[in-house]
VEXDREN-2710 file (C-alpha; in Angstrom, 1 decimal):
% VEXDREN-2710
k/r/px/py/pz
1/MET/0.0/0.0/0.0
2/ASN/1.6/3.2/-1.1
3/ALA/-0.1/5.7/1.2
4/HIS/-1.9/5.8/4.5
5/PRO/-4.3/8.4/5.8
6/VAL/-2.8/10.6/8.5
7/PHE/-5.1/10.8/11.5
8/THR/-4.5/13.7/13.9
9/GLU/-6.2/14.8/17.1
10/ARG/-8.4/17.1/14.9
11/SER/-9.3/14.6/12.2
12/LYS/-13.0/13.8/11.7
13/VAL/-13.8/10.7/9.7
14/LEU/-16.9/10.1/7.6
15/ILE/-17.2/6.6/6.1
16/LEU/-19.7/5.5/3.4
17/THR/-20.0/1.8/2.9
18/GLY/-21.8/-0.1/0.1
19/ALA/-22.6/-3.6/-1.0
20/GLY/-19.0/-4.6/-1.5
21/VAL/-18.3/-4.6/2.2
22/SER/-21.2/-7.0/2.9
23/ALA/-20.4/-9.2/-0.1
24/GLU/-17.1/-10.2/1.6
25/SER/-19.2/-11.7/4.4
26/GLY/-21.1/-13.8/1.9
27/VAL/-24.4/-12.0/2.2
28/PRO/-26.7/-13.4/-0.5
29/THR/-27.9/-11.1/-3.2
30/PHE/-31.0/-13.1/-4.2
31/ARG/-30.7/-12.0/-7.8
32/GLY/-30.0/-14.5/-10.5
33/THR/-27.7/-13.9/-13.5
34/ASN/-30.7/-12.3/-15.3
35/GLY/-31.1/-9.8/-12.4
36/LEU/-34.5/-11.3/-11.4
37/TRP/-35.7/-13.0/-8.2
38/GLU/-38.0/-15.9/-8.9
39/GLY/-38.9/-14.3/-12.2
40/ARG/-39.7/-10.9/-10.8
41/ARG/-37.7/-7.7/-11.1
42/VAL/-36.4/-6.7/-7.7
43/GLU/-38.4/-3.5/-7.9
44/GLU/-41.5/-5.6/-7.8
45/VAL/-40.7/-6.8/-4.3
46/ALA/-39.0/-3.7/-3.1
47/SER/-41.5/-0.9/-3.7
48/PRO/-44.7/0.4/-2.2
49/GLU/-46.5/-0.7/-5.4
50/GLY/-45.1/-4.2/-5.1
51/PHE/-46.2/-4.3/-1.4
52/ASP/-49.8/-3.2/-2.4
53/ALA/-49.9/-5.8/-5.2
54/ASP/-48.7/-8.8/-3.1
55/ALA/-47.5/-8.1/0.4
56/GLN/-47.0/-11.8/1.2
57/VAL/-44.5/-12.2/-1.7
58/VAL/-42.7/-9.0/-0.5
59/TRP/-42.5/-10.5/3.0
60/ARG/-41.2/-13.8/1.6
61/PHE/-38.4/-12.0/-0.2
62/TYR/-37.4/-10.1/3.0
63/SER/-37.7/-13.2/5.1
64/LEU/-35.2/-14.9/2.9
65/ARG/-32.9/-11.9/3.2
66/ARG/-33.2/-11.9/7.0
67/ASP/-32.5/-15.6/7.1
68/GLY/-29.5/-15.2/4.8
69/ALA/-28.0/-12.2/6.7
70/ALA/-28.4/-13.9/10.1
71/LYS/-26.2/-16.8/8.9
72/VAL/-23.2/-14.7/8.0
73/ASN/-20.8/-12.8/10.2
74/PRO/-19.0/-9.4/10.1
75/ASN/-15.7/-9.6/8.3
76/PRO/-12.4/-7.9/9.1
77/GLY/-13.5/-4.8/7.2
78/HIS/-16.5/-4.3/9.5
79/LEU/-14.3/-4.8/12.5
80/ALA/-11.7/-2.4/11.3
81/ILE/-14.3/0.3/10.8
82/ALA/-15.7/-0.3/14.3
83/GLY/-12.2/-0.2/15.7
84/LEU/-11.5/3.2/14.1
85/GLU/-14.8/4.5/15.7
86/ALA/-13.7/3.3/19.1
87/ARG/-10.5/5.4/18.8
88/LEU/-12.1/8.5/17.4
89/GLY/-15.3/8.7/19.4
90/ASP/-17.6/11.5/18.3
91/ARG/-15.2/12.5/15.6
92/PHE/-16.5/9.6/13.6
93/LEU/-19.6/8.9/11.6
94/LEU/-20.6/5.9/9.5
95/ALA/-23.2/6.2/6.8
96/THR/-24.0/2.8/5.3
97/GLN/-26.1/1.8/2.3
98/ASN/-26.2/-1.7/3.6
99/VAL/-29.3/-2.9/5.5
100/ASP/-28.0/-6.3/6.8
101/GLY/-27.0/-5.2/10.4
102/LEU/-23.4/-6.4/10.1
103/HIS/-21.9/-3.1/11.0
104/ALA/-23.9/-3.0/14.3
105/ARG/-22.9/-6.6/15.0
106/ALA/-19.2/-5.6/14.5
107/GLY/-19.6/-2.9/17.2
108/SER/-20.4/0.3/15.1
109/LYS/-22.6/2.7/17.0
110/ARG/-22.2/6.2/15.5
111/MET/-24.0/5.0/12.4
112/ILE/-26.7/6.1/10.0
113/CYS/-28.4/3.3/7.9
114/ILE/-29.5/5.5/5.0
115/HIS/-31.4/2.7/3.2
116/GLY/-33.1/1.2/6.2
117/GLU/-32.5/-1.8/8.5
118/LEU/-33.4/-5.3/7.5
119/PHE/-34.0/-6.5/11.1
120/LYS/-36.5/-3.8/11.9
121/THR/-40.2/-3.6/11.0
122/ARG/-42.7/-0.8/11.1
123/CYS/-46.4/-0.3/10.8
124/GLU/-47.7/1.4/7.7
125/ARG/-49.9/3.6/9.9
126/CYS/-48.0/4.1/13.2
127/ASN/-44.7/4.4/11.3
128/VAL/-42.6/3.5/14.4
129/PRO/-39.8/1.0/13.6
130/PHE/-39.0/-1.7/16.1
131/ASP/-36.4/-4.6/16.3
132/ASP/-37.7/-7.7/14.5
133/ALA/-35.7/-10.7/13.5
134/LYS/-38.7/-12.9/12.7
135/THR/-39.4/-14.3/9.3
136/TYR/-42.9/-14.2/7.7
137/PHE/-42.9/-16.7/4.8
138/ASP/-46.7/-17.4/4.8
139/THR/-48.3/-14.4/6.3
140/VAL/-48.4/-10.6/6.4
141/PRO/-47.9/-9.5/10.0
142/ARG/-50.3/-6.9/11.6
143/CYS/-49.7/-4.1/14.0
144/GLU/-50.8/-5.0/17.6
145/THR/-51.9/-1.4/18.1
146/CYS/-53.9/-0.5/15.1
147/GLU/-54.1/-3.8/13.0
148/GLY/-52.3/-2.0/10.1
149/ARG/-50.0/-4.0/7.9
150/LEU/-46.4/-4.3/9.0
151/ARG/-43.7/-3.8/6.5
152/PRO/-39.9/-4.1/6.4
153/HIS/-38.1/-0.9/7.7
154/ILE/-36.4/-0.5/4.3
155/VAL/-36.2/2.5/1.9
156/TRP/-37.9/1.1/-1.2
157/PHE/-37.6/2.1/-4.8
158/GLY/-39.6/5.3/-5.2
159/GLU/-39.3/6.3/-1.6
160/MET/-37.4/9.3/-0.1
161/LEU/-34.5/8.9/2.2
162/ASN/-35.0/10.2/5.8
163/PRO/-34.2/14.0/5.5
164/SER/-32.7/14.0/9.1
165/HIS/-30.2/11.4/8.0
166/LEU/-28.9/13.6/5.2
167/GLU/-28.9/16.6/7.5
168/THR/-26.8/14.8/10.1
169/ILE/-24.3/13.8/7.4
170/ASP/-24.2/17.3/5.9
171/ASP/-23.7/18.9/9.4
172/PHE/-20.8/16.5/10.1
173/ILE/-19.1/17.4/6.8
174/ARG/-19.5/21.1/7.4
175/ALA/-18.3/21.0/11.0
176/ALA/-15.2/19.0/10.0
177/GLY/-14.2/21.2/7.1
178/SER/-10.6/20.7/6.1
179/ASP/-10.1/18.3/9.0
180/LEU/-12.4/15.8/7.3
181/ILE/-11.2/12.4/6.0
182/PHE/-13.8/10.8/3.9
183/PHE/-13.8/7.1/2.9
184/ALA/-16.1/5.5/0.4
185/ILE/-15.7/1.7/0.8
186/GLY/-17.2/-1.0/-1.4
187/THR/-19.6/1.3/-3.2
188/SER/-19.9/1.8/-7.0
189/GLY/-20.9/5.5/-6.7
190/GLN/-24.1/4.9/-8.8
191/VAL/-26.7/5.6/-6.2
192/TYR/-27.4/9.2/-5.2
193/PRO/-27.4/11.1/-2.9
194/ALA/-24.8/8.9/-1.3
195/ALA/-22.6/9.0/-4.4
196/GLY/-22.4/12.8/-4.1
197/LEU/-20.8/12.7/-0.6
198/VAL/-17.3/12.8/-2.1
199/ASP/-18.1/16.1/-3.8
200/ALA/-19.5/17.6/-0.6
201/ALA/-16.4/16.5/1.3
202/ARG/-14.1/18.0/-1.4
203/ASN/-16.0/21.2/-1.4
204/TRP/-15.3/21.7/2.3
205/GLY/-11.6/20.8/1.9
206/GLY/-11.8/17.2/3.0
207/GLN/-9.4/14.5/2.0
208/CYS/-11.1/11.7/0.1
209/TRP/-10.3/8.0/-0.1
210/LEU/-11.9/5.3/-2.2
211/VAL/-11.5/1.6/-1.3
212/ASP/-13.0/-0.8/-3.8
213/LEU/-12.1/-4.0/-5.6
214/ASP/-12.9/-2.7/-9.0
215/PRO/-13.8/1.0/-9.0
216/SER/-15.1/2.8/-12.1
217/VAL/-12.8/5.3/-13.7
218/GLU/-15.4/8.0/-13.4
219/TYR/-16.0/7.5/-9.7
220/ALA/-12.3/7.0/-8.9
221/SER/-11.4/10.3/-10.6
222/ARG/-13.3/12.2/-7.9
223/PHE/-11.0/11.0/-5.1
224/ASP/-7.6/12.0/-3.8
225/HIS/-6.5/8.5/-3.1
226/VAL/-7.8/5.2/-4.6
227/VAL/-6.9/1.8/-2.9
228/ARG/-7.9/-1.2/-5.0
229/GLY/-8.7/-4.3/-3.1
230/LYS/-11.1/-6.1/-0.7
231/SER/-12.1/-4.0/2.2
232/GLY/-11.6/-6.9/4.6
233/GLU/-7.9/-7.0/3.5
234/VAL/-7.2/-3.3/3.0
235/LEU/-8.9/-1.7/6.0
236/PRO/-7.1/-3.4/8.9
237/GLU/-3.8/-2.1/7.4
238/LEU/-5.2/1.3/6.3
239/PHE/-6.7/2.1/9.7
240/ARG/-3.9/0.7/12.0
END
């Protein structure tokens, strides 16, 4: 590895993680080579319209995902990120696009799950998420309070991200200014607004690092440093 980030007593670290980090733990994707799940486009089982059309099929899809995620473990990349947080305290923030809960299991606490959390459920009406590791293969669960349908606590296609999450990230970047070190790890840079965080970090004078096995030329060109490799192999050394 040719370069290492220099962490000082003033450094503030923002990390964005994507699917590449989870893939190293063996989290199933549930998409076939044709991009379909059981003959359906993933948008059909990950959208409000899909839930209205067949809520039981949607719950079967997410029950399979819960079952699959529960059977894998955090990898050294997850652990390295949690270890960096332990050293930096409130000068650290993790924004993850992953919903599988592996960061939390690795020990991450100062974390925003911008696309939701697989092991949480919420009522369509009450809209209050709660921890839930159950699987619902043959039924659509109902709220004990109002009898409304329960749904996975996931940001589906066509839904807005939580504005408070974006505000928290923006405030962190602004407060850090030129003391910011931003890492994008295992993400392709295709999904906005997360893909735009590197531009925000650069605009405030932050130092930007990309860690990915096979980054695109376009996304990599927006970073000061690019480290090619698996996060589980790269991060323990990069953050030591």
